[in-house]
PyMOL CGO cylinders between C-alpha atoms (Angstrom):
from pymol import cmd
from pymol.cgo import CYLINDER

trace = [
    CYLINDER, -19.62, 6.62, 8.70, -22.91, 5.79, 9.59, 0.3, 1, 1, 1, 1, 1, 1,
    CYLINDER, -22.91, 5.79, 9.59, -22.60, 1.68, 8.14, 0.3, 1, 1, 1, 1, 1, 1,
    CYLINDER, -22.60, 1.68, 8.14, -19.52, 1.27, 10.18, 0.3, 1, 1, 1, 1, 1, 1,
    CYLINDER, -19.52, 1.27, 10.18, -21.64, 2.94, 13.78, 0.3, 1, 1, 1, 1, 1, 1,
    CYLINDER, -21.64, 2.94, 13.78, -24.71, 1.06, 12.47, 0.3, 1, 1, 1, 1, 1, 1,
    CYLINDER, -24.71, 1.06, 12.47, -21.92, -2.39, 12.22, 0.3, 1, 1, 1, 1, 1, 1,
    CYLINDER, -21.92, -2.39, 12.22, -20.61, -1.06, 15.92, 0.3, 1, 1, 1, 1, 1, 1,
    CYLINDER, -20.61, -1.06, 15.92, -23.90, -1.47, 17.58, 0.3, 1, 1, 1, 1, 1, 1,
    CYLINDER, -23.90, -1.47, 17.58, -24.43, -4.63, 15.37, 0.3, 1, 1, 1, 1, 1, 1,
    CYLINDER, -24.43, -4.63, 15.37, -21.54, -6.26, 17.25, 0.3, 1, 1, 1, 1, 1, 1,
    CYLINDER, -21.54, -6.26, 17.25, -22.38, -5.10, 20.51, 0.3, 1, 1, 1, 1, 1, 1,
    CYLINDER, -22.38, -5.10, 20.51, -25.95, -6.55, 20.26, 0.3, 1, 1, 1, 1, 1, 1,
    CYLINDER, -25.95, -6.55, 20.26, -24.55, -9.33, 19.40, 0.3, 1, 1, 1, 1, 1, 1,
    CYLINDER, -24.55, -9.33, 19.40, -22.10, -9.70, 22.05, 0.3, 1, 1, 1, 1, 1, 1,
    CYLINDER, -22.10, -9.70, 22.05, -24.37, -8.60, 24.20, 0.3, 1, 1, 1, 1, 1, 1,
    CYLINDER, -24.37, -8.60, 24.20, -26.51, -11.54, 23.28, 0.3, 1, 1, 1, 1, 1, 1,
    CYLINDER, -26.51, -11.54, 23.28, -24.14, -14.16, 23.04, 0.3, 1, 1, 1, 1, 1, 1,
    CYLINDER, -24.14, -14.16, 23.04, -23.22, -12.95, 27.32, 0.3, 1, 1, 1, 1, 1, 1,
    CYLINDER, -23.22, -12.95, 27.32, -27.01, -13.52, 27.95, 0.3, 1, 1, 1, 1, 1, 1,
    CYLINDER, -27.01, -13.52, 27.95, -27.38, -17.06, 26.26, 0.3, 1, 1, 1, 1, 1, 1,
    CYLINDER, -27.38, -17.06, 26.26, -23.51, -18.44, 27.84, 0.3, 1, 1, 1, 1, 1, 1,
    CYLINDER, -23.51, -18.44, 27.84, -24.89, -16.72, 30.98, 0.3, 1, 1, 1, 1, 1, 1,
    CYLINDER, -24.89, -16.72, 30.98, -28.52, -18.74, 30.96, 0.3, 1, 1, 1, 1, 1, 1,
    CYLINDER, -28.52, -18.74, 30.96, -26.78, -22.22, 29.77, 0.3, 1, 1, 1, 1, 1, 1,
    CYLINDER, -26.78, -22.22, 29.77, -24.75, -21.78, 33.28, 0.3, 1, 1, 1, 1, 1, 1,
    CYLINDER, -24.75, -21.78, 33.28, -27.36, -21.17, 35.22, 0.3, 1, 1, 1, 1, 1, 1,
    CYLINDER, -27.36, -21.17, 35.22, -29.76, -24.10, 33.85, 0.3, 1, 1, 1, 1, 1, 1,
    CYLINDER, -29.76, -24.10, 33.85, -27.38, -26.24, 33.25, 0.3, 1, 1, 1, 1, 1, 1,
    CYLINDER, -27.38, -26.24, 33.25, -26.96, -25.65, 37.42, 0.3, 1, 1, 1, 1, 1, 1,
    CYLINDER, -26.96, -25.65, 37.42, -30.50, -25.68, 38.27, 0.3, 1, 1, 1, 1, 1, 1,
    CYLINDER, -30.50, -25.68, 38.27, -31.62, -28.65, 36.36, 0.3, 1, 1, 1, 1, 1, 1,
    CYLINDER, -31.62, -28.65, 36.36, -28.78, -30.82, 37.33, 0.3, 1, 1, 1, 1, 1, 1,
    CYLINDER, -28.78, -30.82, 37.33, -28.28, -29.51, 41.19, 0.3, 1, 1, 1, 1, 1, 1,
    CYLINDER, -28.28, -29.51, 41.19, -24.62, -30.49, 40.17, 0.3, 1, 1, 1, 1, 1, 1,
    CYLINDER, -24.62, -30.49, 40.17, -21.79, -30.01, 38.54, 0.3, 1, 1, 1, 1, 1, 1,
    CYLINDER, -21.79, -30.01, 38.54, -22.12, -33.52, 36.80, 0.3, 1, 1, 1, 1, 1, 1,
    CYLINDER, -22.12, -33.52, 36.80, -21.29, -32.38, 33.25, 0.3, 1, 1, 1, 1, 1, 1,
    CYLINDER, -21.29, -32.38, 33.25, -17.52, -32.93, 32.35, 0.3, 1, 1, 1, 1, 1, 1,
    CYLINDER, -17.52, -32.93, 32.35, -15.55, -29.12, 33.88, 0.3, 1, 1, 1, 1, 1, 1,
    CYLINDER, -15.55, -29.12, 33.88, -14.87, -28.98, 30.12, 0.3, 1, 1, 1, 1, 1, 1,
    CYLINDER, -14.87, -28.98, 30.12, -17.89, -27.86, 29.40, 0.3, 1, 1, 1, 1, 1, 1,
    CYLINDER, -17.89, -27.86, 29.40, -18.69, -25.13, 31.82, 0.3, 1, 1, 1, 1, 1, 1,
    CYLINDER, -18.69, -25.13, 31.82, -14.82, -24.01, 30.77, 0.3, 1, 1, 1, 1, 1, 1,
    CYLINDER, -14.82, -24.01, 30.77, -15.91, -23.88, 27.42, 0.3, 1, 1, 1, 1, 1, 1,
    CYLINDER, -15.91, -23.88, 27.42, -18.74, -21.78, 27.86, 0.3, 1, 1, 1, 1, 1, 1,
    CYLINDER, -18.74, -21.78, 27.86, -16.89, -19.44, 30.17, 0.3, 1, 1, 1, 1, 1, 1,
    CYLINDER, -16.89, -19.44, 30.17, -14.33, -18.64, 28.34, 0.3, 1, 1, 1, 1, 1, 1,
    CYLINDER, -14.33, -18.64, 28.34, -16.87, -18.45, 25.41, 0.3, 1, 1, 1, 1, 1, 1,
    CYLINDER, -16.87, -18.45, 25.41, -18.61, -15.72, 27.62, 0.3, 1, 1, 1, 1, 1, 1,
    CYLINDER, -18.61, -15.72, 27.62, -15.55, -14.08, 28.55, 0.3, 1, 1, 1, 1, 1, 1,
    CYLINDER, -15.55, -14.08, 28.55, -14.40, -13.32, 24.75, 0.3, 1, 1, 1, 1, 1, 1,
    CYLINDER, -14.40, -13.32, 24.75, -17.59, -11.55, 24.13, 0.3, 1, 1, 1, 1, 1, 1,
    CYLINDER, -17.59, -11.55, 24.13, -16.87, -9.53, 27.14, 0.3, 1, 1, 1, 1, 1, 1,
    CYLINDER, -16.87, -9.53, 27.14, -13.72, -8.29, 25.81, 0.3, 1, 1, 1, 1, 1, 1,
    CYLINDER, -13.72, -8.29, 25.81, -14.88, -7.67, 22.69, 0.3, 1, 1, 1, 1, 1, 1,
    CYLINDER, -14.88, -7.67, 22.69, -17.85, -5.65, 24.09, 0.3, 1, 1, 1, 1, 1, 1,
    CYLINDER, -17.85, -5.65, 24.09, -15.10, -3.88, 26.10, 0.3, 1, 1, 1, 1, 1, 1,
    CYLINDER, -15.10, -3.88, 26.10, -12.82, -3.16, 23.73, 0.3, 1, 1, 1, 1, 1, 1,
    CYLINDER, -12.82, -3.16, 23.73, -15.49, -2.29, 20.93, 0.3, 1, 1, 1, 1, 1, 1,
    CYLINDER, -15.49, -2.29, 20.93, -17.01, 0.08, 23.00, 0.3, 1, 1, 1, 1, 1, 1,
    CYLINDER, -17.01, 0.08, 23.00, -14.03, 2.22, 24.25, 0.3, 1, 1, 1, 1, 1, 1,
    CYLINDER, -14.03, 2.22, 24.25, -12.34, 2.40, 21.16, 0.3, 1, 1, 1, 1, 1, 1,
    CYLINDER, -12.34, 2.40, 21.16, -11.79, 5.77, 20.07, 0.3, 1, 1, 1, 1, 1, 1,
    CYLINDER, -11.79, 5.77, 20.07, -10.89, 5.28, 17.14, 0.3, 1, 1, 1, 1, 1, 1,
    CYLINDER, -10.89, 5.28, 17.14, -12.65, 3.82, 13.64, 0.3, 1, 1, 1, 1, 1, 1,
    CYLINDER, -12.65, 3.82, 13.64, -9.46, 2.15, 12.20, 0.3, 1, 1, 1, 1, 1, 1,
    CYLINDER, -9.46, 2.15, 12.20, -9.81, -0.12, 15.08, 0.3, 1, 1, 1, 1, 1, 1,
    CYLINDER, -9.81, -0.12, 15.08, -12.64, -1.74, 14.41, 0.3, 1, 1, 1, 1, 1, 1,
    CYLINDER, -12.64, -1.74, 14.41, -13.73, -0.63, 10.66, 0.3, 1, 1, 1, 1, 1, 1,
    CYLINDER, -13.73, -0.63, 10.66, -12.41, -3.76, 8.65, 0.3, 1, 1, 1, 1, 1, 1,
    CYLINDER, -12.41, -3.76, 8.65, -9.32, -2.95, 6.28, 0.3, 1, 1, 1, 1, 1, 1,
    CYLINDER, -9.32, -2.95, 6.28, -11.60, -3.57, 3.29, 0.3, 1, 1, 1, 1, 1, 1,
    CYLINDER, -11.60, -3.57, 3.29, -13.61, -0.67, 3.99, 0.3, 1, 1, 1, 1, 1, 1,
    CYLINDER, -13.61, -0.67, 3.99, -10.76, 1.62, 4.33, 0.3, 1, 1, 1, 1, 1, 1,
    CYLINDER, -10.76, 1.62, 4.33, -9.04, 0.13, 0.65, 0.3, 1, 1, 1, 1, 1, 1,
    CYLINDER, -9.04, 0.13, 0.65, -12.30, 1.08, -0.68, 0.3, 1, 1, 1, 1, 1, 1,
    CYLINDER, -12.30, 1.08, -0.68, -11.60, 4.39, -0.01, 0.3, 1, 1, 1, 1, 1, 1,
    CYLINDER, -11.60, 4.39, -0.01, -8.73, 4.43, -3.18, 0.3, 1, 1, 1, 1, 1, 1,
    CYLINDER, -8.73, 4.43, -3.18, -10.33, 6.58, -5.68, 0.3, 1, 1, 1, 1, 1, 1,
    CYLINDER, -10.33, 6.58, -5.68, -7.36, 8.12, -7.86, 0.3, 1, 1, 1, 1, 1, 1,
    CYLINDER, -7.36, 8.12, -7.86, -4.18, 7.72, -9.01, 0.3, 1, 1, 1, 1, 1, 1,
    CYLINDER, -4.18, 7.72, -9.01, -2.03, 10.72, -8.95, 0.3, 1, 1, 1, 1, 1, 1,
    CYLINDER, -2.03, 10.72, -8.95, 1.06, 11.39, -11.19, 0.3, 1, 1, 1, 1, 1, 1,
    CYLINDER, 1.06, 11.39, -11.19, 3.91, 13.25, -8.46, 0.3, 1, 1, 1, 1, 1, 1,
    CYLINDER, 3.91, 13.25, -8.46, 6.65, 15.29, -9.65, 0.3, 1, 1, 1, 1, 1, 1,
    CYLINDER, 6.65, 15.29, -9.65, 10.27, 15.18, -8.22, 0.3, 1, 1, 1, 1, 1, 1,
    CYLINDER, 10.27, 15.18, -8.22, 9.10, 17.68, -5.62, 0.3, 1, 1, 1, 1, 1, 1,
    CYLINDER, 9.10, 17.68, -5.62, 5.58, 15.13, -5.27, 0.3, 1, 1, 1, 1, 1, 1,
    CYLINDER, 5.58, 15.13, -5.27, 3.33, 18.21, -6.77, 0.3, 1, 1, 1, 1, 1, 1,
    CYLINDER, 3.33, 18.21, -6.77, 0.66, 16.50, -8.91, 0.3, 1, 1, 1, 1, 1, 1,
    CYLINDER, 0.66, 16.50, -8.91, 1.15, 16.72, -12.33, 0.3, 1, 1, 1, 1, 1, 1,
    CYLINDER, 1.15, 16.72, -12.33, -2.32, 14.69, -13.45, 0.3, 1, 1, 1, 1, 1, 1,
    CYLINDER, -2.32, 14.69, -13.45, -4.21, 12.81, -12.45, 0.3, 1, 1, 1, 1, 1, 1,
    CYLINDER, -4.21, 12.81, -12.45, -6.89, 9.38, -13.13, 0.3, 1, 1, 1, 1, 1, 1,
    CYLINDER, -6.89, 9.38, -13.13, -9.82, 8.30, -11.71, 0.3, 1, 1, 1, 1, 1, 1,
    CYLINDER, -9.82, 8.30, -11.71, -10.37, 4.47, -10.36, 0.3, 1, 1, 1, 1, 1, 1,
    CYLINDER, -10.37, 4.47, -10.36, -13.84, 4.92, -8.80, 0.3, 1, 1, 1, 1, 1, 1,
    CYLINDER, -13.84, 4.92, -8.80, -16.11, 1.74, -10.84, 0.3, 1, 1, 1, 1, 1, 1,
    CYLINDER, -16.11, 1.74, -10.84, -12.48, 0.46, -12.42, 0.3, 1, 1, 1, 1, 1, 1,
    CYLINDER, -12.48, 0.46, -12.42, -11.19, -2.74, -11.59, 0.3, 1, 1, 1, 1, 1, 1,
    CYLINDER, -11.19, -2.74, -11.59, -8.18, -3.66, -13.33, 0.3, 1, 1, 1, 1, 1, 1,
    CYLINDER, -8.18, -3.66, -13.33, -6.14, -0.86, -15.17, 0.3, 1, 1, 1, 1, 1, 1,
    CYLINDER, -6.14, -0.86, -15.17, -2.56, -1.79, -16.81, 0.3, 1, 1, 1, 1, 1, 1,
    CYLINDER, -2.56, -1.79, -16.81, -0.32, 1.24, -16.53, 0.3, 1, 1, 1, 1, 1, 1,
    CYLINDER, -0.32, 1.24, -16.53, 2.61, 1.31, -18.73, 0.3, 1, 1, 1, 1, 1, 1,
    CYLINDER, 2.61, 1.31, -18.73, 3.29, 3.51, -22.56, 0.3, 1, 1, 1, 1, 1, 1,
    CYLINDER, 3.29, 3.51, -22.56, 1.66, 3.43, -25.14, 0.3, 1, 1, 1, 1, 1, 1,
    CYLINDER, 1.66, 3.43, -25.14, 2.52, 2.05, -27.84, 0.3, 1, 1, 1, 1, 1, 1,
    CYLINDER, 2.52, 2.05, -27.84, 0.73, 1.28, -31.97, 0.3, 1, 1, 1, 1, 1, 1,
    CYLINDER, 0.73, 1.28, -31.97, -0.74, -1.81, -30.49, 0.3, 1, 1, 1, 1, 1, 1,
    CYLINDER, -0.74, -1.81, -30.49, -0.75, -0.82, -27.21, 0.3, 1, 1, 1, 1, 1, 1,
    CYLINDER, -0.75, -0.82, -27.21, -4.28, -0.59, -24.97, 0.3, 1, 1, 1, 1, 1, 1,
    CYLINDER, -4.28, -0.59, -24.97, -3.67, 1.75, -21.52, 0.3, 1, 1, 1, 1, 1, 1,
    CYLINDER, -3.67, 1.75, -21.52, -5.49, 2.40, -18.53, 0.3, 1, 1, 1, 1, 1, 1,
    CYLINDER, -5.49, 2.40, -18.53, -2.89, 4.39, -17.21, 0.3, 1, 1, 1, 1, 1, 1,
    CYLINDER, -2.89, 4.39, -17.21, -0.71, 5.89, -20.18, 0.3, 1, 1, 1, 1, 1, 1,
    CYLINDER, -0.71, 5.89, -20.18, 3.00, 7.26, -18.84, 0.3, 1, 1, 1, 1, 1, 1,
    CYLINDER, 3.00, 7.26, -18.84, 4.55, 8.44, -21.76, 0.3, 1, 1, 1, 1, 1, 1,
    CYLINDER, 4.55, 8.44, -21.76, 5.11, 11.87, -21.56, 0.3, 1, 1, 1, 1, 1, 1,
    CYLINDER, 5.11, 11.87, -21.56, 6.34, 11.13, -17.80, 0.3, 1, 1, 1, 1, 1, 1,
    CYLINDER, 6.34, 11.13, -17.80, 10.43, 12.03, -17.46, 0.3, 1, 1, 1, 1, 1, 1,
    CYLINDER, 10.43, 12.03, -17.46, 11.27, 8.38, -16.90, 0.3, 1, 1, 1, 1, 1, 1,
    CYLINDER, 11.27, 8.38, -16.90, 9.47, 6.88, -20.29, 0.3, 1, 1, 1, 1, 1, 1,
    CYLINDER, 9.47, 6.88, -20.29, 11.97, 5.45, -21.23, 0.3, 1, 1, 1, 1, 1, 1,
    CYLINDER, 11.97, 5.45, -21.23, 12.60, 3.19, -18.58, 0.3, 1, 1, 1, 1, 1, 1,
    CYLINDER, 12.60, 3.19, -18.58, 9.09, 2.29, -18.48, 0.3, 1, 1, 1, 1, 1, 1,
    CYLINDER, 9.09, 2.29, -18.48, 7.55, -1.11, -20.15, 0.3, 1, 1, 1, 1, 1, 1,
    CYLINDER, 7.55, -1.11, -20.15, 4.95, -0.73, -22.39, 0.3, 1, 1, 1, 1, 1, 1,
    CYLINDER, 4.95, -0.73, -22.39, 2.60, -3.57, -20.07, 0.3, 1, 1, 1, 1, 1, 1,
    CYLINDER, 2.60, -3.57, -20.07, 4.67, -2.37, -17.27, 0.3, 1, 1, 1, 1, 1, 1,
    CYLINDER, 4.67, -2.37, -17.27, 2.21, -2.90, -14.27, 0.3, 1, 1, 1, 1, 1, 1,
    CYLINDER, 2.21, -2.90, -14.27, -1.44, -3.60, -13.26, 0.3, 1, 1, 1, 1, 1, 1,
    CYLINDER, -1.44, -3.60, -13.26, -3.93, -2.84, -10.77, 0.3, 1, 1, 1, 1, 1, 1,
    CYLINDER, -3.93, -2.84, -10.77, -6.32, -4.72, -9.94, 0.3, 1, 1, 1, 1, 1, 1,
    CYLINDER, -6.32, -4.72, -9.94, -9.52, -4.62, -7.47, 0.3, 1, 1, 1, 1, 1, 1,
    CYLINDER, -9.52, -4.62, -7.47, -10.49, -7.71, -5.79, 0.3, 1, 1, 1, 1, 1, 1,
    CYLINDER, -10.49, -7.71, -5.79, -12.68, -9.03, -2.99, 0.3, 1, 1, 1, 1, 1, 1,
    CYLINDER, -12.68, -9.03, -2.99, -13.00, -5.07, -2.12, 0.3, 1, 1, 1, 1, 1, 1,
    CYLINDER, -13.00, -5.07, -2.12, -8.62, -4.60, -1.99, 0.3, 1, 1, 1, 1, 1, 1,
    CYLINDER, -8.62, -4.60, -1.99, -6.55, -3.26, -4.27, 0.3, 1, 1, 1, 1, 1, 1,
    CYLINDER, -6.55, -3.26, -4.27, -3.24, -5.09, -5.35, 0.3, 1, 1, 1, 1, 1, 1,
    CYLINDER, -3.24, -5.09, -5.35, -0.61, -4.11, -8.19, 0.3, 1, 1, 1, 1, 1, 1,
    CYLINDER, -0.61, -4.11, -8.19, 1.40, -5.99, -9.56, 0.3, 1, 1, 1, 1, 1, 1,
    CYLINDER, 1.40, -5.99, -9.56, 4.53, -6.10, -11.81, 0.3, 1, 1, 1, 1, 1, 1,
    CYLINDER, 4.53, -6.10, -11.81, 3.44, -7.57, -15.63, 0.3, 1, 1, 1, 1, 1, 1,
    CYLINDER, 3.44, -7.57, -15.63, 7.46, -8.45, -15.83, 0.3, 1, 1, 1, 1, 1, 1,
    CYLINDER, 7.46, -8.45, -15.83, 8.82, -5.67, -16.63, 0.3, 1, 1, 1, 1, 1, 1,
    CYLINDER, 8.82, -5.67, -16.63, 12.62, -4.47, -17.11, 0.3, 1, 1, 1, 1, 1, 1,
    CYLINDER, 12.62, -4.47, -17.11, 12.58, -1.89, -14.58, 0.3, 1, 1, 1, 1, 1, 1,
    CYLINDER, 12.58, -1.89, -14.58, 10.41, -3.60, -11.75, 0.3, 1, 1, 1, 1, 1, 1,
    CYLINDER, 10.41, -3.60, -11.75, 7.90, -1.88, -9.60, 0.3, 1, 1, 1, 1, 1, 1,
    CYLINDER, 7.90, -1.88, -9.60, 8.06, -0.65, -5.84, 0.3, 1, 1, 1, 1, 1, 1,
    CYLINDER, 8.06, -0.65, -5.84, 5.43, 0.47, -3.19, 0.3, 1, 1, 1, 1, 1, 1,
    CYLINDER, 5.43, 0.47, -3.19, 6.03, 2.93, -0.40, 0.3, 1, 1, 1, 1, 1, 1,
    CYLINDER, 6.03, 2.93, -0.40, 3.53, 1.53, 2.09, 0.3, 1, 1, 1, 1, 1, 1,
    CYLINDER, 3.53, 1.53, 2.09, 1.83, 4.21, 3.69, 0.3, 1, 1, 1, 1, 1, 1,
    CYLINDER, 1.83, 4.21, 3.69, 1.33, 1.95, 7.01, 0.3, 1, 1, 1, 1, 1, 1,
    CYLINDER, 1.33, 1.95, 7.01, 5.25, 1.93, 7.70, 0.3, 1, 1, 1, 1, 1, 1,
    CYLINDER, 5.25, 1.93, 7.70, 7.18, 3.72, 4.98, 0.3, 1, 1, 1, 1, 1, 1,
    CYLINDER, 7.18, 3.72, 4.98, 9.30, 1.39, 3.54, 0.3, 1, 1, 1, 1, 1, 1,
    CYLINDER, 9.30, 1.39, 3.54, 9.71, 0.84, 0.11, 0.3, 1, 1, 1, 1, 1, 1,
    CYLINDER, 9.71, 0.84, 0.11, 8.65, -2.56, -1.23, 0.3, 1, 1, 1, 1, 1, 1,
    CYLINDER, 8.65, -2.56, -1.23, 9.77, -3.93, -4.83, 0.3, 1, 1, 1, 1, 1, 1,
    CYLINDER, 9.77, -3.93, -4.83, 6.87, -6.27, -6.03, 0.3, 1, 1, 1, 1, 1, 1,
    CYLINDER, 6.87, -6.27, -6.03, 8.57, -9.94, -7.29, 0.3, 1, 1, 1, 1, 1, 1,
    CYLINDER, 8.57, -9.94, -7.29, 6.31, -12.62, -8.41, 0.3, 1, 1, 1, 1, 1, 1,
    CYLINDER, 6.31, -12.62, -8.41, 3.24, -11.85, -6.89, 0.3, 1, 1, 1, 1, 1, 1,
    CYLINDER, 3.24, -11.85, -6.89, 0.16, -9.47, -6.57, 0.3, 1, 1, 1, 1, 1, 1,
    CYLINDER, 0.16, -9.47, -6.57, 1.09, -6.55, -3.61, 0.3, 1, 1, 1, 1, 1, 1,
    CYLINDER, 1.09, -6.55, -3.61, -1.88, -4.97, -1.96, 0.3, 1, 1, 1, 1, 1, 1,
    CYLINDER, -1.88, -4.97, -1.96, -2.06, -1.07, -1.94, 0.3, 1, 1, 1, 1, 1, 1,
    CYLINDER, -2.06, -1.07, -1.94, -3.83, 1.34, 0.32, 0.3, 1, 1, 1, 1, 1, 1,
    CYLINDER, -3.83, 1.34, 0.32, -4.77, 4.79, 0.06, 0.3, 1, 1, 1, 1, 1, 1,
    CYLINDER, -4.77, 4.79, 0.06, -1.68, 7.05, 0.50, 0.3, 1, 1, 1, 1, 1, 1,
    CYLINDER, -1.68, 7.05, 0.50, 0.83, 4.43, -1.05, 0.3, 1, 1, 1, 1, 1, 1,
    CYLINDER, 0.83, 4.43, -1.05, 2.76, 5.56, -3.42, 0.3, 1, 1, 1, 1, 1, 1,
    CYLINDER, 2.76, 5.56, -3.42, 4.00, 3.36, -6.54, 0.3, 1, 1, 1, 1, 1, 1,
    CYLINDER, 4.00, 3.36, -6.54, 6.96, 3.40, -8.29, 0.3, 1, 1, 1, 1, 1, 1,
    CYLINDER, 6.96, 3.40, -8.29, 6.87, 2.64, -11.82, 0.3, 1, 1, 1, 1, 1, 1,
    CYLINDER, 6.87, 2.64, -11.82, 10.27, 2.22, -12.73, 0.3, 1, 1, 1, 1, 1, 1,
    CYLINDER, 10.27, 2.22, -12.73, 11.43, 6.20, -10.87, 0.3, 1, 1, 1, 1, 1, 1,
    CYLINDER, 11.43, 6.20, -10.87, 7.79, 7.73, -11.92, 0.3, 1, 1, 1, 1, 1, 1,
    CYLINDER, 7.79, 7.73, -11.92, 5.46, 8.10, -8.43, 0.3, 1, 1, 1, 1, 1, 1,
    CYLINDER, 5.46, 8.10, -8.43, 1.93, 7.61, -8.49, 0.3, 1, 1, 1, 1, 1, 1,
    CYLINDER, 1.93, 7.61, -8.49, 0.24, 8.24, -5.60, 0.3, 1, 1, 1, 1, 1, 1,
    CYLINDER, 0.24, 8.24, -5.60, -3.14, 6.13, -4.83, 0.3, 1, 1, 1, 1, 1, 1,
    CYLINDER, -3.14, 6.13, -4.83, -6.04, 8.48, -2.91, 0.3, 1, 1, 1, 1, 1, 1,
]
cmd.load_cgo(trace, "trace")
């Protein structure tokens, strides 16, 4: 939270500086020239820039919810654990994600190296040896289907919808649920 407050103060300071510089520029141009000799477009750009900075400053100042000002990447970094859930949504097992950048999800085989082993799950017969991968890239977590037979779905916390992961990685955030075949994994 301290970093968020510092970022908010820096943003507010920069917005005030933009407003003051814009007002100073308009004043100096008008004082030195004494007339509106420059093209109206120059004044229009300066006024629009100042208006945008004022709007941003008031939006930021009036914001009570930190999610409005905190970049999504910072919220996503809050993912620390992957929790295996049973049919009733109760935790069975969990894995720590802190310090990790890539985790392969599947079921163990003879020559398979896995980070998240779902061999002992109820639906393990539907899970491929290397079913999916969780990757941390550019301060965000992504899940990707590794060509599995029964697919990967993501239940998004933001809209309550469930999406199938096909042909490209899908960004995930804390609160999303991964469905590896029929196995539920909660990101927290």
